[in-house]
C-alpha positions as CSV (number, residue, x, y, z in Angstrom):
1,M,7.5,-27.9,-24.3
2,S,10.7,-27.0,-23.5
3,D,12.5,-28.6,-20.4
4,E,14.3,-25.2,-20.1
5,A,13.3,-23.5,-17.0
6,P,11.8,-19.8,-17.5
7,S,14.1,-16.9,-17.1
8,Y,12.5,-15.5,-13.8
9,L,13.2,-11.5,-13.3
10,G,11.7,-11.5,-9.8
11,L,9.2,-11.9,-7.5
12,A,6.8,-9.1,-5.9
13,P,4.0,-9.8,-3.1
14,Y,0.8,-7.7,-3.9
15,L,-0.9,-6.8,-0.8
16,Y,-4.1,-5.2,-0.4
17,Y,-5.3,-2.5,2.1
18,T,-8.6,-0.4,2.9
19,D,-6.2,2.7,3.1
20,A,-3.2,2.4,1.0
21,T,-2.0,5.9,1.5
22,E,-1.9,4.9,5.3
23,A,-0.2,1.7,4.6
24,V,2.6,3.3,2.4
25,E,3.2,5.8,5.4
26,W,3.4,2.8,7.8
27,L,5.6,0.7,6.0
28,T,8.0,3.3,5.3
29,R,8.0,4.8,8.8
30,V,8.0,1.2,10.7
31,F,9.7,-1.0,8.4
32,G,12.3,1.5,6.8
33,F,11.0,0.6,3.3
34,R,11.6,3.0,0.7
35,E,8.6,4.5,-1.4
36,K,9.2,3.9,-5.1
37,V,5.8,5.2,-6.7
38,R,2.3,6.0,-5.8
39,Y,-0.6,6.4,-7.9
40,V,-3.3,8.4,-6.6
41,D,-6.9,9.2,-7.6
42,A,-8.6,13.0,-7.9
43,A,-8.5,13.2,-4.0
44,G,-5.1,12.3,-3.6
45,E,-5.6,8.9,-2.2
46,V,-3.2,6.2,-3.1
47,F,-4.8,3.3,-5.1
48,Q,-1.6,1.7,-6.2
49,A,2.0,1.9,-5.0
50,T,5.4,0.1,-4.9
51,V,7.8,0.3,-2.0
52,L,11.3,-1.0,-1.8
53,A,12.6,-3.4,0.8
54,G,16.3,-3.0,-0.3
55,T,15.7,-4.0,-4.2
56,A,12.9,-5.9,-3.8
57,E,9.7,-4.6,-4.9
58,I,6.4,-4.9,-2.8
59,Q,3.1,-3.7,-4.6
60,L,0.1,-2.7,-2.9
61,T,-3.4,-1.2,-3.6
62,A,-6.5,0.0,-2.0
63,V,-9.7,-2.0,-1.7
64,D,-12.8,-0.9,-0.2
65,E,-14.3,-2.8,2.6
66,G,-17.2,-4.7,0.3
67,Y,-14.0,-6.1,-1.9
68,W,-13.3,-9.3,-0.3
69,E,-17.2,-9.9,0.8
70,A,-17.7,-10.0,-3.0
71,K,-15.0,-12.4,-3.3
72,G,-16.9,-14.5,-0.4
73,V,-14.2,-14.3,2.1
74,D,-13.4,-12.0,5.2
75,G,-10.2,-10.8,3.8
76,P,-6.6,-12.0,2.6
77,V,-5.6,-15.1,4.4
78,G,-2.4,-17.5,4.3
79,Q,0.5,-14.9,3.1
80,L,3.8,-14.5,5.0
81,N,6.3,-11.9,3.7
82,V,9.7,-12.9,4.5
83,V,12.3,-10.0,4.4
84,Y,15.6,-10.7,4.8
85,V,18.1,-8.4,6.7
86,D,21.4,-8.7,7.8
87,D,20.9,-7.6,11.6
88,V,17.2,-8.7,12.7
89,D,18.2,-7.5,16.1
90,T,18.4,-3.9,14.9
91,Q,15.4,-4.2,12.8
92,Y,13.4,-5.5,15.6
93,E,14.5,-2.6,17.8
94,R,13.4,0.0,14.8
95,V,10.1,-1.8,14.6
96,K,9.3,-2.0,18.2
97,E,10.1,1.6,18.6
98,A,8.2,2.7,15.7
99,V,4.9,0.8,16.8
100,G,5.2,1.0,20.7
101,E,2.7,-1.0,22.2
102,T,0.1,-0.6,19.7
103,V,1.4,-3.7,17.7
104,E,2.6,-7.3,18.9
105,V,6.1,-7.9,17.6
106,T,7.7,-11.4,18.4
107,T,11.0,-11.6,20.0
108,P,14.1,-12.4,17.7
109,Q,14.5,-16.2,17.9
110,D,17.2,-18.7,16.6
111,Q,15.4,-21.2,14.6
112,P,17.0,-24.9,14.0
113,Y,17.3,-24.1,10.4
114,G,20.1,-21.4,10.8
115,A,17.8,-18.5,10.8
116,R,17.1,-15.8,13.4
117,L,13.9,-14.0,13.2
118,F,10.8,-11.9,14.4
119,T,7.3,-11.5,13.1
120,V,5.1,-8.7,13.0
121,Q,1.4,-7.7,11.5
122,D,1.0,-4.7,9.7
123,I,-2.0,-2.4,9.9
124,G,-3.7,-4.2,6.9
125,G,-3.2,-7.8,8.8
126,N,-0.3,-8.7,6.5
127,S,2.1,-11.0,8.4
128,W,6.0,-10.1,8.1
129,A,8.9,-12.2,9.2
130,F,12.1,-10.2,9.3
131,W,14.8,-12.9,8.7
132,Q,18.4,-13.1,9.2
133,R,20.7,-16.3,8.1
134,V,23.1,-16.6,11.2
135,S,24.3,-20.4,10.4
136,D,24.5,-22.9,7.5
137,T,24.4,-25.6,10.4
138,V,20.9,-27.0,10.5
139,D,19.9,-28.6,14.1
140,L,16.7,-30.2,13.4
141,P,14.8,-32.5,16.1
142,V,15.1,-36.1,16.2
143,G,13.5,-37.7,13.2
144,W,13.6,-34.7,11.0
145,Q,16.0,-34.5,7.9
146,E,17.1,-31.9,5.4
147,I,16.8,-32.6,1.7
148,R,18.3,-30.4,-0.8
149,A,17.5,-30.5,-4.4
150,E,20.3,-31.3,-6.7
151,D,22.1,-28.3,-8.4
152,D,21.3,-28.0,-12.1
153,S,23.7,-25.5,-12.9
């Protein structure tokens, strides 16, 4: 076994929606993602698609209501998608305007680890955090500490 790290080429979330056609429309309209490709069935409904957040790819697929039940769970759990932006307040205003009062969007807040972010849930129940690096200074609570890995390069 080699000690050499793999050559990673990227990472893409793979998200599940009961209506992937609606999800593509929502993600592009509300978040400003760009559609890269969609695959549709004979009825013209999306069963698989890729949207872009900048150059980052987000894969999505359609699953019927029995999909999660067959897996023994209520639905997808435990995922938070972080999208890095250069102006979190502008993205917040965009999202708030697009969803109106229909979706809860947290107010952007500065975090002690140098980020400013807000969160929102999409129509499929997936959680999103729009995140802007605002400082390299970390202001952690008493007793907390920052531990960085050594740089191997």
